[in-house]
GUGU-931559 format. One record per residue: x, y, z of N, C-alpha, C in turn; residue number from 0. Coordinates in steps of 0.2 Angstrom, whole numbers, plus 2048, in hexadecimal, padded with zeros to 3 digits. Example, Ala and Ser with C-alpha at 12.3 -4.5 7.8 and 13.67 -1.06 7.14 Angstrom:
// residues 2
  n_xx  n_yy  n_zz  ca_xx  ca_yy  ca_zz  c_xx  c_yy  c_zz   nr
   842   7E4   827    83E    7EA    827   842   7F0   827    0
   840   7F5   823    844    7FB    824   840   800   827    1
***
This chain:
// residues 93
  n_xx  n_yy  n_zz  ca_xx  ca_yy  ca_zz  c_xx  c_yy  c_zz   nr
   DC3   775   DBB    DBD    779    DBD   DBF   77E   DC2    0
   DBD   784   DC1    DBE    789    DC6   DB9   78A   DCB    1
   DBB   78A   DD1    DB6    78B    DD7   DB5   792   DD8    2
   DAF   794   DDA    DAD    79A    DDC   DB0   79C   DE2    3
   DB4   7A2   DE3    DB6    7A4    DE9   DB1   7A6   DEE    4
   DB1   7A4   DF4    DAB    7A6    DF9   DAF   7AB   DFD    5
   DAC   7B1   DFD    DAE    7B6    E02   DAB   7B6   E08    6
   DAD   7BA   E0D    DAA    7BA    E14   DA3   7BB   E14    7
   DA0   7BF   E10    D99    7C1    E10   D95   7BB   E0D    8
   D97   7B7   E0A    D93    7B1    E07   D93   7AB   E0D    9
   D96   7AC   E12    D96    7A7    E17   D91   7A8   E1D   10
   D8C   7AD   E1C    D87    7AE    E21   D83   7A8   E24   11
   D83   7A3   E20    D7F    79D    E22   D82   79A   E28   12
   D88   79C   E2A    D8C    799    E30   D8B   79E   E36   13
   D87   7A3   E34    D87    7A8    E3A   D82   7A6   E3F   14
   D84   7A8   E45    D81    7A6    E4B   D7D   7AC   E4E   15
   D7C   7AD   E54    D79    7B3    E57   D7D   7B9   E56   16
   D79   7BE   E54    D7C    7C5    E52   D81   7C5   E4D   17
   D80   7C0   E48    D85    7BF    E42   D8C   7BD   E43   18
   D8D   7BA   E49    D94    7B7    E4B   D94   7B0   E48   19
   D99   7AE   E44    D9A    7A8    E42   D9E   7A4   E47   20
   D9D   79D   E48    DA1    79A    E4D   DA8   799   E4A   21
   DAD   798   E4E    DB4    797    E4C   DB5   78F   E4A   22
   DB9   78E   E44    DBA    788    E42   DC1   788   E3F   23
   DC5   782   E40    DCC    782    E3D   DCC   783   E36   24
   DD2   785   E34    DD3    787    E2D   DD3   780   E29   25
   DD5   77A   E2C    DD5    774    E29   DCE   772   E26   26
   DC9   775   E28    DC2    774    E26   DBF   778   E21   27
   DC3   77D   E1F    DC2    782    E1A   DC3   77F   E13   28
   DBE   780   E0E    DBF    77D    E07   DC3   782   E03   29
   DC6   77F   DFE    DC9    784    DF8   DC4   789   DF6   30
   DC6   78F   DF5    DC2    794    DF2   DBF   798   DF8   31
   DBF   796   DFE    DBC    79A    E03   DC0   79F   E06   32
   DBE   7A4   E08    DC1    7AA    E0C   DBF   7AA   E13   33
   DC4   7AA   E18    DC2    7AA    E1F   DC7   7AF   E22   34
   DC5   7B0   E28    DC9    7B5    E2D   DCC   7B1   E32   35
   DD3   7B2   E34    DD6    7AF    E39   DD3   7B2   E40   36
   DD1   7AD   E44    DCE    7AF    E4B   DD3   7AE   E50   37
   DD7   7A9   E50    DDC    7A7    E55   DE1   7A2   E53   38
   DE7   7A1   E56    DEB    79C    E54   DED   799   E5B   39
   DED   792   E5B    DEE    78E    E61   DF5   78A   E60   40
   DF7   788   E66    DFD    783    E65   E02   786   E6A   41
   E08   783   E6A    E0E    785    E6E   E10   78C   E6B   42
   E14   78F   E6F    E16    796    E6E   E1A   796   E67   43
   E1E   791   E66    E22    790    E60   E1E   790   E5A   44
   E18   78C   E5A    E14    78B    E55   E10   791   E53   45
   E0D   794   E58    E0A    79B    E57   E0E   7A0   E54   46
   E14   7A0   E57    E19    7A5    E54   E1B   7A4   E4D   47
   E1C   79E   E4B    E1D    79C    E44   E17   79E   E40   48
   E11   79C   E42    E0B    79E    E3E   E0A   7A5   E3D   49
   E0B   7A9   E43    E0B    7B0    E43   E0F   7B3   E3E   50
   E16   7B1   E3D    E1B    7B3    E39   E18   7B2   E31   51
   E14   7AD   E30    E12    7AB    E29   E0C   7B0   E28   52
   E09   7B4   E2D    E04    7B8    E2B   DFD   7B6   E2E   53
   DFD   7B0   E32    DF7    7AE    E35   DF6   7B2   E3C   54
   DF4   7B8   E3B    DF2    7BC    E41   DEB   7BD   E42   55
   DE9   7BF   E48    DE2    7C1    E49   DDF   7C6   E44   56
   DD9   7C4   E41    DD6    7C8    E3C   DD9   7C8   E35   57
   DDE   7C4   E34    DE1    7C4    E2D   DDC   7C0   E29   58
   DDB   7C2   E23    DD6    7BF    E1E   DDA   7BB   E19   59
   DD8   7B5   E18    DDB    7B0    E14   DD7   7AC   E10   60
   DD9   7AA   E0A    DD5    7A6    E05   DD9   79F   E05   61
   DD5   79A   E05    DD8    793    E04   DD8   792   DFC   62
   DDE   791   DFA    DDF    790    DF3   DDE   789   DF1   63
   DE1   784   DF4    DE0    77D    DF3   DE3   779   DF8   64
   DE1   772   DF8    DE4    76E    DFC   DE8   768   DF8   65
   DEE   768   DFA    DF2    763    DF6   DF6   75E   DFB   66
   DF5   758   DFA    DF8    753    DFE   DF8   754   E05   67
   DF2   756   E08    DF2    758    E0F   DF4   75E   E11   68
   DF7   762   E0D    DF9    769    E0E   DF4   76E   E0C   69
   DF3   774   E0F    DEE    779    E0D   DF2   77E   E0A   70
   DF0   781   E04    DF4    787    E01   DEF   78C   E02   71
   DF1   791   E06    DED    797    E07   DF0   79E   E05   72
   DEC   7A2   E03    DEF    7A9    E01   DED   7AE   E07   73
   DF2   7B0   E0A    DF1    7B5    E10   DF6   7BB   E0F   74
   DF3   7C1   E0F    DF7    7C7    E0F   DFB   7C7   E08   75
   DF8   7C5   E03    DFB    7C5    DFC   E00   7BF   DFA   76
   E01   7BB   DFF    E06    7B5    DFE   E03   7AF   DFF   77
   E05   7AA   DFA    E02    7A3    DFB   E07   79F   E00   78
   E04   79C   E04    E07    798    E09   E04   791   E0A   79
   E09   78C   E0B    E06    785    E0C   E07   784   E13   80
   E02   781   E16    E02    77F    E1D   E00   777   E1E   81
   E02   773   E22    E00    76D    E23   DF9   76D   E26   82
   DF5   767   E25    DEF    767    E29   DF0   767   E30   83
   DF5   765   E33    DF6    765    E3A   DF7   76D   E3C   84
   DFA   771   E39    DFB    778    E3A   DF4   77B   E39   85
   DF1   779   E33    DEA    77C    E32   DE5   77B   E37   86
   DE6   776   E3B    DE1    774    E41   DE2   779   E46   87
   DE8   77C   E47    DEA    781    E4C   DE7   788   E4A   88
   DE5   789   E44    DE3    790    E42   DDB   790   E42   89
   DD8   794   E47    DD1    794    E47   DCF   79A   E43   90
   DC9   799   E3F    DC7    79E    E3B   DBF   79F   E3B   91
   DBD   7A4   E38    DB6    7A5    E38   DB4   7A9   E32   92
***
């Protein structure tokens, strides 16, 4: 069964004052949803690793699937798998 892809405009139900959505970790995003990277936390080495994969501020990504605890996301035209642990370090909105 194909899931409908949710783009950023469909997520207004999460909007707070002045249309700003609160940040939440990538690990909470469902397959088919599109979000924007707000921040990456963790040690310098972890942040650098994630930045090299394309997880930079304002980057738009789509969660493709969750497989065996890993999240597969499409970011900047490339599919990347990240662990749930790393996904918790990526704040999105």
